KOLLUM-950935 format. One record per residue (C-alpha): residue number from 0; x negated, y, z. Coordinates in nm, 4 decimals, m for minus. Example, Ala and Ser with C-alpha at 12.3 -4.5 7.8 and 13.67 -1.06 7.14 Angstrom:
dovo num 0 X m1.2300 Y m0.4500 Z 0.7800
dovo num 1 X m1.3670 Y m0.1060 Z 0.7140
***
This chain:
dovo num 0 X 6.1077 Y 16.9960 Z 13.2925
dovo num 1 X 6.2668 Y 16.6612 Z 13.3709
dovo num 2 X 6.4280 Y 16.6010 Z 13.0336
dovo num 3 X 6.3948 Y 16.2828 Z 12.8360
dovo num 4 X 6.5753 Y 16.2792 Z 12.5036
dovo num 5 X 6.4708 Y 15.9167 Z 12.4517
dovo num 6 X 6.6318 Y 15.8113 Z 12.7797
dovo num 7 X 6.9447 Y 16.0090 Z 12.6945
dovo num 8 X 6.9666 Y 15.8594 Z 12.3470
dovo num 9 X 6.9313 Y 15.5078 Z 12.4870
dovo num 10 X 7.2132 Y 15.5738 Z 12.7355
dovo num 11 X 7.4388 Y 15.7108 Z 12.4614
dovo num 12 X 7.3614 Y 15.4262 Z 12.2238
dovo num 13 X 7.4385 Y 15.1728 Z 12.4956
dovo num 14 X 7.7685 Y 15.3464 Z 12.5672
dovo num 15 X 7.8551 Y 15.3655 Z 12.1984
dovo num 16 X 7.8038 Y 14.9941 Z 12.1447
dovo num 17 X 7.9424 Y 14.8696 Z 12.4765
dovo num 18 X 8.2920 Y 14.8063 Z 12.3466
dovo num 19 X 8.4557 Y 14.8218 Z 12.0051
dovo num 20 X 8.7544 Y 14.9918 Z 12.1717
dovo num 21 X 8.5489 Y 15.2897 Z 12.2917
dovo num 22 X 8.5481 Y 15.6023 Z 12.0761
dovo num 23 X 8.2236 Y 15.6601 Z 11.8877
dovo num 24 X 7.9778 Y 15.8467 Z 12.1073
dovo num 25 X 7.8289 Y 16.1593 Z 11.9545
dovo num 26 X 7.4594 Y 16.2261 Z 11.9992
dovo num 27 X 7.3321 Y 16.5841 Z 12.0037
dovo num 28 X 7.0051 Y 16.6567 Z 11.8292
dovo num 29 X 6.6945 Y 16.7325 Z 12.0312
dovo num 30 X 6.6839 Y 17.0835 Z 11.8809
dovo num 31 X 7.0442 Y 17.1403 Z 11.9892
dovo num 32 X 6.9657 Y 17.0353 Z 12.3467
dovo num 33 X 6.6481 Y 17.2482 Z 12.3570
dovo num 34 X 6.8427 Y 17.5482 Z 12.2245
dovo num 35 X 7.1013 Y 17.5054 Z 12.5005
dovo num 36 X 6.8357 Y 17.4652 Z 12.7721
dovo num 37 X 6.6595 Y 17.7833 Z 12.6613
dovo num 38 X 6.9819 Y 17.9858 Z 12.6569
dovo num 39 X 7.1109 Y 17.8491 Z 12.9875
dovo num 40 X 6.7965 Y 17.9386 Z 13.1878
dovo num 41 X 6.8704 Y 18.3142 Z 13.2210
dovo num 42 X 7.2469 Y 18.2565 Z 13.2374
dovo num 43 X 7.1990 Y 18.0281 Z 13.5385
dovo num 44 X 7.0207 Y 18.3060 Z 13.7294
dovo num 45 X 7.2989 Y 18.5506 Z 13.6456
dovo num 46 X 7.5601 Y 18.2957 Z 13.7507
dovo num 47 X 7.3938 Y 18.2472 Z 14.0914
dovo num 48 X 7.3540 Y 18.6217 Z 14.1530
dovo num 49 X 7.7142 Y 18.7036 Z 14.0584
dovo num 50 X 7.8740 Y 18.3900 Z 14.2031
dovo num 51 X 8.0747 Y 18.3337 Z 13.8851
dovo num 52 X 8.0859 Y 18.0930 Z 13.5936
dovo num 53 X 7.9622 Y 18.2135 Z 13.2544
dovo num 54 X 8.0691 Y 18.0642 Z 12.9229
dovo num 55 X 8.0577 Y 18.0835 Z 12.5462
dovo num 56 X 8.0013 Y 17.8616 Z 12.2454
dovo num 57 X 7.7079 Y 17.7106 Z 12.0652
dovo num 58 X 7.7658 Y 17.7796 Z 11.6944
dovo num 59 X 7.5910 Y 17.7468 Z 11.3601
dovo num 60 X 7.5795 Y 18.0757 Z 11.1724
dovo num 61 X 7.6283 Y 18.1033 Z 10.7925
dovo num 62 X 7.2497 Y 18.0778 Z 10.7459
dovo num 63 X 7.2503 Y 17.7402 Z 10.9257
dovo num 64 X 7.0842 Y 17.8628 Z 11.2458
dovo num 65 X 7.2026 Y 17.7500 Z 11.5905
dovo num 66 X 7.3058 Y 18.0489 Z 11.7969
dovo num 67 X 7.5588 Y 18.1459 Z 12.0621
dovo num 68 X 7.8696 Y 18.3557 Z 12.0814
dovo num 69 X 7.8723 Y 18.6282 Z 12.3442
dovo num 70 X 7.8355 Y 18.4695 Z 12.6875
dovo num 71 X 8.1106 Y 18.6106 Z 12.9110
dovo num 72 X 8.1691 Y 18.6152 Z 13.2841
dovo num 73 X 8.4548 Y 18.4092 Z 13.4214
dovo num 74 X 8.5664 Y 18.3605 Z 13.7786
dovo num 75 X 8.4293 Y 18.1561 Z 14.0667
dovo num 76 X 8.5936 Y 17.8394 Z 13.9325
dovo num 77 X 8.6677 Y 17.8896 Z 13.5646
dovo num 78 X 8.5793 Y 18.0750 Z 13.2467
dovo num 79 X 8.7494 Y 18.1396 Z 12.9138
dovo num 80 X 8.5113 Y 18.2081 Z 12.6235
dovo num 81 X 8.5852 Y 18.4579 Z 12.3495
dovo num 82 X 8.7210 Y 18.3115 Z 12.0262
dovo num 83 X 8.4311 Y 18.2810 Z 11.7816
dovo num 84 X 8.4253 Y 18.4403 Z 11.4389
dovo num 85 X 8.5680 Y 18.2198 Z 11.1608
dovo num 86 X 8.2353 Y 18.2679 Z 10.9786
dovo num 87 X 8.0534 Y 18.0342 Z 11.2183
dovo num 88 X 8.0744 Y 17.6591 Z 11.2711
dovo num 89 X 8.1782 Y 17.5748 Z 11.6252
dovo num 90 X 7.9404 Y 17.3135 Z 11.7726
dovo num 91 X 8.0049 Y 17.3019 Z 12.1486
dovo num 92 X 8.1341 Y 17.4929 Z 12.4461
dovo num 93 X 7.8769 Y 17.6011 Z 12.7045
dovo num 94 X 7.9380 Y 17.7030 Z 13.0634
dovo num 95 X 7.7807 Y 17.7199 Z 13.4044
dovo num 96 X 7.9412 Y 17.5836 Z 13.7188
dovo num 97 X 7.8596 Y 17.9058 Z 13.9034
dovo num 98 X 7.6774 Y 17.9483 Z 14.2316
dovo num 99 X 7.6321 Y 17.6790 Z 14.4938
dovo num 100 X 7.9250 Y 17.6388 Z 14.7337
dovo num 101 X 7.9053 Y 17.3564 Z 14.9894
dovo num 102 X 8.2845 Y 17.3149 Z 14.9715
dovo num 103 X 8.3021 Y 17.2751 Z 14.5927
dovo num 104 X 8.1652 Y 16.9653 Z 14.4162
dovo num 105 X 7.9896 Y 17.1162 Z 14.1146
dovo num 106 X 7.7026 Y 16.8826 Z 14.0270
dovo num 107 X 7.9018 Y 16.6946 Z 13.7650
dovo num 108 X 8.1685 Y 16.7916 Z 13.5110
dovo num 109 X 8.5385 Y 16.7874 Z 13.5918
dovo num 110 X 8.8325 Y 16.6278 Z 13.4167
dovo num 111 X 8.9347 Y 16.9811 Z 13.3184
dovo num 112 X 8.5962 Y 17.0282 Z 13.1479
dovo num 113 X 8.6517 Y 16.7164 Z 12.9362
dovo num 114 X 9.0165 Y 16.7983 Z 12.8622
dovo num 115 X 8.9385 Y 17.1577 Z 12.7604
dovo num 116 X 8.6715 Y 17.0477 Z 12.5144
dovo num 117 X 8.8949 Y 16.7733 Z 12.3766
dovo num 118 X 9.1796 Y 17.0214 Z 12.3153
dovo num 119 X 8.9393 Y 17.2491 Z 12.1282
dovo num 120 X 8.7898 Y 16.9615 Z 11.9298
dovo num 121 X 8.4338 Y 17.0350 Z 12.0443
dovo num 122 X 8.1772 Y 16.8754 Z 12.2697
dovo num 123 X 8.0351 Y 17.0712 Z 12.5606
dovo num 124 X 7.7343 Y 17.1544 Z 12.7747
dovo num 125 X 7.7555 Y 17.2296 Z 13.1461
dovo num 126 X 7.4852 Y 17.3666 Z 13.3768
dovo num 127 X 7.5209 Y 17.3000 Z 13.7501
dovo num 128 X 7.4004 Y 17.4939 Z 14.0567
dovo num 129 X 7.1494 Y 17.2141 Z 14.1194
dovo num 130 X 6.9941 Y 17.2721 Z 13.7765
dovo num 131 X 7.1385 Y 16.9719 Z 13.5927
dovo num 132 X 7.2481 Y 16.9807 Z 13.2294
dovo num 133 X 7.5475 Y 16.7695 Z 13.1250
dovo num 134 X 7.6805 Y 16.6839 Z 12.7796
dovo num 135 X 8.0544 Y 16.6364 Z 12.7298
dovo num 136 X 8.1492 Y 16.3960 Z 12.4511
dovo num 137 X 8.5099 Y 16.4988 Z 12.4039
dovo num 138 X 8.5949 Y 16.2225 Z 12.1546
dovo num 139 X 8.4698 Y 15.9414 Z 12.3793
dovo num 140 X 8.5966 Y 16.1165 Z 12.6971
dovo num 141 X 8.2588 Y 16.0736 Z 12.8623
dovo num 142 X 7.9937 Y 16.2973 Z 13.0174
dovo num 143 X 7.6199 Y 16.2331 Z 13.0173
dovo num 144 X 7.3522 Y 16.3884 Z 13.2360
dovo num 145 X 7.0879 Y 16.5129 Z 12.9918
dovo num 146 X 6.8451 Y 16.6172 Z 13.2608
dovo num 147 X 6.8527 Y 16.5994 Z 13.6357
dovo num 148 X 6.8222 Y 16.8476 Z 13.9173
dovo num 149 X 6.5811 Y 17.1362 Z 13.8554
dovo num 150 X 6.5511 Y 17.0968 Z 13.4773
dovo num 151 X 6.7311 Y 17.4327 Z 13.4696
dovo num 152 X 6.7022 Y 17.7055 Z 13.7331
dovo num 153 X 6.8482 Y 17.5889 Z 14.0639
dovo num 154 X 7.0506 Y 17.8065 Z 14.3024
dovo num 155 X 6.8235 Y 17.8847 Z 14.6014
dovo num 156 X 7.1143 Y 17.7934 Z 14.8318
dovo num 157 X 7.1638 Y 17.4512 Z 14.6707
dovo num 158 X 7.1609 Y 17.1537 Z 14.9088
dovo num 159 X 7.0785 Y 16.8206 Z 14.7400
dovo num 160 X 7.3114 Y 16.5389 Z 14.8341
dovo num 161 X 7.6198 Y 16.7499 Z 14.9116
dovo num 162 X 7.8020 Y 16.5958 Z 14.6146
dovo num 163 X 7.6835 Y 16.2436 Z 14.6940
dovo num 164 X 7.5016 Y 16.0221 Z 14.4498
dovo num 165 X 7.5182 Y 16.1655 Z 14.0989
dovo num 166 X 7.5420 Y 15.9071 Z 13.8198
dovo num 167 X 7.3833 Y 15.9499 Z 13.4775
dovo num 168 X 7.7203 Y 15.9283 Z 13.3041
dovo num 169 X 8.0906 Y 15.9162 Z 13.3843
dovo num 170 X 8.4081 Y 15.8371 Z 13.1974
dovo num 171 X 8.7072 Y 16.0669 Z 13.2273
dovo num 172 X 8.8794 Y 15.8022 Z 13.4380
dovo num 173 X 8.5849 Y 15.7797 Z 13.6787
dovo num 174 X 8.5908 Y 16.1569 Z 13.7259
dovo num 175 X 8.9675 Y 16.1503 Z 13.7738
dovo num 176 X 8.9284 Y 15.8840 Z 14.0432
dovo num 177 X 8.6629 Y 16.0968 Z 14.2168
dovo num 178 X 8.8810 Y 16.4074 Z 14.2057
dovo num 179 X 9.1808 Y 16.2202 Z 14.3477
dovo num 180 X 8.9679 Y 16.0828 Z 14.6339
dovo num 181 X 8.8639 Y 16.4318 Z 14.7488
***
């Protein structure tokens, strides 16, 4: 697995201290990230086979354990998770970006991903067809690549490089500029 929590933490800390005008960057715990990676692995395979996005929430149950709501199937380019029980603490949204499609840039989050999490008041995790895991910091309006290609199952049809050079992090504005240029 190509995951380095120390590298990720250093990137987030640099972003958090870069400017006093930037919203405070949240840092997920290593256990939270590992829990997401373990849950996403089988969901990725299902997402590739079906050609659809899958989504849900990472929550903390009343006993304090990290767990997930039911993971539901969405469409080829979107997914709406079920509303979690009020008995759990909502931690983050989770969703896949579906199967590889050479016509759809899917190796990084979208502005809609950031905006959806911000509206819900949660952060988010996104798995891509190339096997990347992204973290959405909805307060800071930034996304951070937690691990690169192949740290999660990768769609067998995936073609590296189709989405260009993938940065380690993006601001919402940078993603908006990319989307407008396409």
